[in-house]
N, C-alpha and C positions, 0 to 999 in steps of 0.2 A: 505493499498500500504505501509506503514511504516513497518509494522509487519511483511510482507512478504518479504520486504528488509532487513530485521533482519535476517529472516527464511532462504534468502539464504545465507548471512555472514556466519551463524552459521552451515549451510549444508557444507560450502565451507572449514572453520576450521576444523570441524570433519573429512572429507576427507583428507585431507591435513596430522593431525595430525596422520591420521590411516595408512598412505604410506607411502616408502620412496620415491616414484613418485611425490612427493608433485609438481614440477614445471609442471605437465599434468595437475593433479587437480586444481593449482592455477589458471591457464588459461580457465578453465570449469568454475569453481566457480565463478570467477571474470567477465568471459565473460555473465553468466547468469544474475549475478548480475546487472553488467549495462542495461542490456536488459530491465528487471521488474524495477527497479528504474526510469528509462526515460521515462517509456510507461503511456498514461495519459486518461482518459475516453475517449472513441469515442465521447458520448455526451457534450462532455465540447469542443470537436473541433467542433463539428456541430452547436454549439452556440456561438461560437467564431467569432466575423465578421472579424479579420484579418487574418483568414485563407483561403487560395486559395479556390474559386468556386470549381473548379475538383476536388481537395482531398475530399470534403464535397461530392460530390455525388458518391465517391468511397466507403467512409466511410458508406453512407447511404446505399450503396449498399449491404457492408456486412453486414451488420445489417439485410438487408431481406434474405441473406442467410443465415446466422445463425438461423435465427428466422425459417427459413424454414427446415432447419438440424434437430432443435429441435421437430418440431411439423409434418412433415411428415417422417422424417427418423427415429426416436426417439433417436435421439442422446443424451449425455449429456447437462442439463441447468448448465453448469459449467460457472467461469466469464472469460472462454477463448474468445479470440476476443471479448470483450466489451473494450478493450482499445488500442491506437494505438503509435509505438513508429518510430522514423526517427534513421534507425542503420549507416545512411551515409556511407554504402557500398553496393554495388551489390549483396552480397549473406553475409548471416548470419554467415553461418558454411562451414566447407571443411570436406569431408568423405573423411577417406582414408581407400581404399577395397583392402586386399592382398590374394592372392592364392598360393599354392608351384608351382613352375615351369611346373611340369605334373602333374597337377587335378585342378580338377572345384570347389574341395571344399573350400568356403574362409576360411583364419583365422578368430579366434574368439577371442575377446578380451573381458576378464571378469571384472566385477566394482562391487564394494560393495554392491549399493542400484539396479541398474537397469538389474542386470545379465549381461548374456554374448551377444554379440553380435557381427552380422559380418563386423563391419565396426568400426573406430576409430576416433571421430570428433574433432576437432578444431575451438576455432572461428578467427584464425590468418590463414590467407594463408601460410604464410612463413613457420607457425610452422608445417603445415601440407604435405610441400612439403618437410620440412627438414625431415619428419620421414619416409616418403614416400621413400628420397632416401637412408635412411639406411634400409628399409625394401629390397629396391631391390639389394642393397650391400650383403645382407642375400642371395641371391638368389632366391626371391619371384618374380611374376609375380603384378605390383602394379598398382591401378590405384586410381585416387585422383576427387570424383567428388563435385560440387557445391552444397548447401543447400540453399535452400529460404527460407525456413521453416522447423520446427519441434516440437514434442511434449513433455514437460513435463510428460505428462501422469498423470497430475490431481496435482503434485505438487505444481505447479504455475501456475497461470493464463495468460495461452500464449497468445502474444497479437497480434494483426495484424502489420506487418512489412511492410517499405518502399520497402524491396527486393521483396514483390509480391504486392505490393498494385495496381500496374498498370497493371495486368495481366488482359485479356480478362473476359468477365464473366463469362464463363465456366470454365476459370482457375482457376479463384478464387473458385470458387462453388468447385471445385475437390479437391483445395487444405483444402478449410475447412472443408469438409466432410471426406476426408483422415485424418489431423489431429486431427478432434475428435471422429474417429473412434478407435483409441487407445486409448483414455479414457474407451472405453467400455471393451476394450480385449487387453491383454498385457501378454504374454508367455515370463517369462523369457529364455534366451537361443536359441530361437525358430526366429530368423528374416526372415525367409520365412512365415512362420506361418502369424505372426506378420502384414509384410508388405501386403502381399498376402489379408488376409482378410480385410485391410484398401483400400487396392485398388478395391476390389469388390464393398465396401461401396460407394468408390467416383463414380465408374462408373454406379452403379443403381442412386446414387443419381443425378449426372450430367444429365442424361435422364430423370428423372423427372423433373428436376428444368426447363430444357428447354420444356418439353410437356408442363408446365403450365405457364412457363414466357418468353421462347423465342419467336424469330418470325421465318419465314421460312430460311431465311438465317441462322440463327444459328443453326438449324433443317439440312438444307443439310451441312454446317461444320462439325457436330458430325457426321453423317453419313459418311463423305468423312474421316474423322478423325480418324474413328473407321476401317474403310477398311483398311489404310494405317498402322494403328497398328497391325492389325491381321496379314497382309502379313510380317512385320517388324518382329513380335513375333517368327511366323510361320519359319521366315529365321533363326532367332537367332537358334530357338529350331533343326532346321535339322542340324546345323553344330555343336550345342553343342552338343550334341549325336554323330556327327563323333569325336570330340575331346575325349569325354569319353569312347568311343569306342577303341581310339588310346592308350588312356593311361592307360587302362586296359588289353592291349594286351602282349604279349611274346616278343613283339619287345625290342632292345636295346634299351639304355637311348636315343643315338645318331642317331639312328631310328625313336625314337618318338619324339625327339626336330625336324629333318627334317618333318616329317610328320604335324606335329603341326603348321610350317610356312606355309606347303602347305595349309592345310585348311583355314589357317585365310585369303590368300591371295585369296582363291577361295571365300570364304564369299564376300571380298571387291567386286570382280569381280561379283558376281552374284546380290549386291545391286544395282551396277548400273544398271544393266538390269532390277531388280524390280521398279525402280524409274522413269523407261523410260515412264512408265503408269499412271505416279503423276502428271501430267500437271504441272512442274517444281516445285512439292513442295520441298522446301530443309529442311524439319523442322527435318530430320534425318543425315545431313548432316556433324554435328557437332561433333555426336557422332562416326561417321567412320572417322573421319579426324584426329581424336588421333589414336597412335596406339593401333592394338587391340592384346589383350591376356587375359588370362584364367580370372583376375580381372574382366577387363572391361565386359567381358562377364557374368561373377556373379552378377552384381552388377547389370543386370536386371532381372537373375532370381531371384534374391531375391525377388523382388515386385511382381513377376507377376507367379511363378510356380504354384502356386495353387488356381487362382483367376478362371479359369472354375469351379472349383470344389464349391467354395463358392458359386459362381453365380447360380449353380443346386443346392446348398441346398437351398440358398435365396427363390427362385421362389417353394421350396417344402413346403416353410413355408406360416402359416397364416400372418402374420404379422412382424415388425421387431424384436420385443421384444421375439418374438419365433427364430426368425432366432438366435439372440444374445445367446438366452439358450441353442441353439442346438451346437453353436458354443464354447461355454464356456464347455461343454458336449465335446466336440474333444480334447478342451486345456488340458482336464483334464488326457488324455491319455499318454501312453508314446508316445516321438516325435515319433519314428518307426511307430507305429500305426495308428499316426494322417496322416502323409506323406498317409500311405498306403489307407486309409477310404479315404481320398480328393483326391487322384488319382483315386479312382473305382466310384468317382461320376460322373466323366466325361470321354469318352474314349480319353484321353489327355497321350501317353506316354511321362514321365519325365525319363531323362537321370540317368542312374546311376550315382552314383558317389561312387566310389570304395576307402576305407581306412578309419579310423578315424576323424574324427573333428579334426581340429590344432586347439586347445585354450588355449588361454594367459593371465595369469591373470595380472593383474596391477603389479604386483610384480615379475614377469618375463620380462617387457618391460621397 
């Protein structure tokens, strides 16, 4: 642990020294440093008689889920999720997603080690909101999303955090499978590929976990949740395409803005109709309660655009190692070809996103 504490500090200092934008890197390095330096082995918590019994039960559940991930999903047997830390806030970080006013394509920020990503993360909420306001003033659509967990891609041992320890069993399993999946495969500069890959793993994993360890109530809940999620994503895809068609049209900027407003209002209206059949379920209400814009919608597309293709690819493989090898082969292709092949695996139309990707280095922001 001391070695990793020193490594984190050295990494933070290296990043700061190499960039004029030391304030951003300082919060990133210091935030990571606090987390790993305050994390302690789960086994130590389980052996400590002063630790609350309810926390011990949750940590023991995490151990079983992690073992399942390694054994059944063939995910990495790293040190991740072997420690626990109370971060003393509801979320570990906040991500800022931004798009141009008349585009669904997220801005990408490029970093020295992790490459480019379609979000910029902050360990402090006020810092995230301040940066979001600066992007809004520059004319971008902006969305700030809460982050309960993240992956350091194997650079450090990702701990279990208080921000998600009280999740339901299925939610815990989803999160652990998702974050471990990032240690299997991560392509610099392709957030859609990375997140869709991890979501495909989490979906398959939680289905297998509940089939092996769940009861009838958990199975019925999973079925209902999957149905609602499918309807939610289909609704977003429908309006995402309408927005993309609007932005690609020959209409004037003023006309595109007016049509954008009409489309987003129609999305809100249709959601209210769709949820009538959800028997009072309100899980998506918070998402729709925020002001809808391009960045809001792009935040979902980043995680789900290629999931159908990955799930189809998964079914065609003999085991998870074969699937991972095939996914790595896809990752080695140029980004456009990756997208084309994943889209072709499932008859799902991904809306076109015209224009070049907006990329911003840390030297530009």
